[in-house]
VMD Tcl script that draws the C-alpha trace (Angstrom):
set ca {
  {-11.26 17.94 -13.70}
  {-12.64 19.43 -10.31}
  {-11.25 20.06 -7.28}
  {-13.46 17.72 -5.67}
  {-12.74 15.12 -8.32}
  {-8.66 14.75 -6.18}
  {-8.07 12.73 -3.40}
  {-4.54 13.23 -1.40}
  {-3.59 10.07 0.35}
  {-0.66 10.37 2.59}
  {0.66 7.60 3.45}
  {4.45 6.14 5.74}
  {6.29 3.95 3.66}
  {9.25 2.44 4.87}
  {9.28 5.69 7.02}
  {8.73 8.05 4.61}
  {5.88 10.21 3.92}
  {4.68 9.41 0.45}
  {1.46 11.82 -1.17}
  {-0.10 10.00 -3.76}
  {-2.63 12.24 -5.82}
  {-5.47 10.24 -7.11}
  {-8.65 10.82 -9.18}
  {-11.77 9.72 -7.19}
  {-12.22 6.91 -9.43}
  {-8.71 6.40 -10.76}
  {-6.85 3.44 -10.98}
  {-6.74 2.29 -7.79}
  {-10.53 1.90 -7.36}
  {-12.46 -1.31 -8.14}
  {-16.28 -1.72 -7.94}
  {-17.27 -5.04 -5.68}
  {-20.73 -5.58 -5.49}
  {-22.58 -2.19 -5.15}
  {-19.56 -0.47 -3.25}
  {-16.40 1.37 -4.98}
  {-13.64 0.95 -2.79}
  {-9.32 1.10 -3.44}
  {-6.63 -0.35 -2.07}
  {-6.36 1.97 0.96}
  {-10.09 1.43 2.34}
  {-8.89 -2.67 1.82}
  {-5.76 -1.66 4.27}
  {-7.94 0.19 6.83}
  {-10.67 -2.81 6.88}
  {-7.77 -5.31 7.61}
  {-5.87 -2.96 9.89}
  {-2.99 -3.59 8.33}
  {-0.70 -1.19 10.32}
  {3.05 -1.88 8.83}
  {4.21 0.79 6.74}
  {6.31 -1.95 4.35}
  {3.54 -4.48 4.18}
  {1.03 -1.56 3.09}
  {3.54 -1.18 0.30}
  {3.74 -4.66 -0.61}
  {0.03 -5.40 -0.78}
  {-0.19 -2.36 -2.90}
  {2.25 -3.54 -5.07}
  {0.74 -6.98 -5.10}
  {-3.02 -6.14 -5.97}
  {-2.09 -4.60 -9.41}
  {2.04 -5.85 -10.15}
  {2.10 -3.79 -13.75}
  {-1.18 -1.97 -13.98}
  {-0.51 1.24 -12.89}
  {1.51 2.37 -16.24}
  {4.67 3.04 -14.16}
  {7.00 -0.11 -13.75}
  {6.20 -3.39 -14.72}
  {5.06 -6.78 -13.16}
  {8.27 -7.90 -12.68}
  {9.70 -4.35 -11.08}
  {6.18 -4.50 -8.89}
  {6.55 -8.18 -8.00}
  {10.39 -7.38 -7.02}
  {9.73 -3.85 -4.56}
  {6.81 -6.16 -3.04}
  {9.47 -8.54 -2.19}
  {11.49 -6.54 -0.94}
  {9.25 -4.80 1.08}
  {8.16 -7.94 2.65}
  {11.64 -8.39 3.49}
  {11.72 -5.38 5.22}
  {8.34 -5.88 7.22}
  {10.45 -9.09 8.52}
  {13.00 -7.00 9.46}
  {11.05 -4.21 11.37}
  {9.34 -7.63 13.16}
  {12.45 -8.78 14.07}
  {13.34 -5.95 15.63}
  {10.58 -5.36 17.69}
  {10.97 -8.93 18.97}
  {14.52 -8.39 19.95}
  {13.33 -5.02 21.51}
  {10.36 -5.48 23.67}
  {10.24 -9.79 23.49}
  {6.74 -9.17 21.48}
  {5.46 -9.04 18.23}
  {2.17 -8.05 16.52}
}
mol new
graphics top color blue
foreach p $ca { graphics top sphere $p radius 0.5 }
foreach p [lrange $ca 0 end-1] q [lrange $ca 1 end] { graphics top cylinder $p $q radius 0.2 }
display resetview
């Protein structure tokens, strides 16, 4: 694997930096029509800013398919992330009186 084939992605998940090392056409890439996109392209395209929602979407797009965890585990983690996103939204609403 050459250095150009590697991509580092830094995400903030639950207020902690998480770095993912992926190959250029790794398990997160999907060919859609003439474009090769990954979950991070989707998050940017849909302007998903909440780290908990980002994490849930990643889990929901490929539950049990990334080789690390079962579908059941990924769905449970996605649910926990959605619960956390709801908490963050409620905290924002209490602090500012507005929500996203």
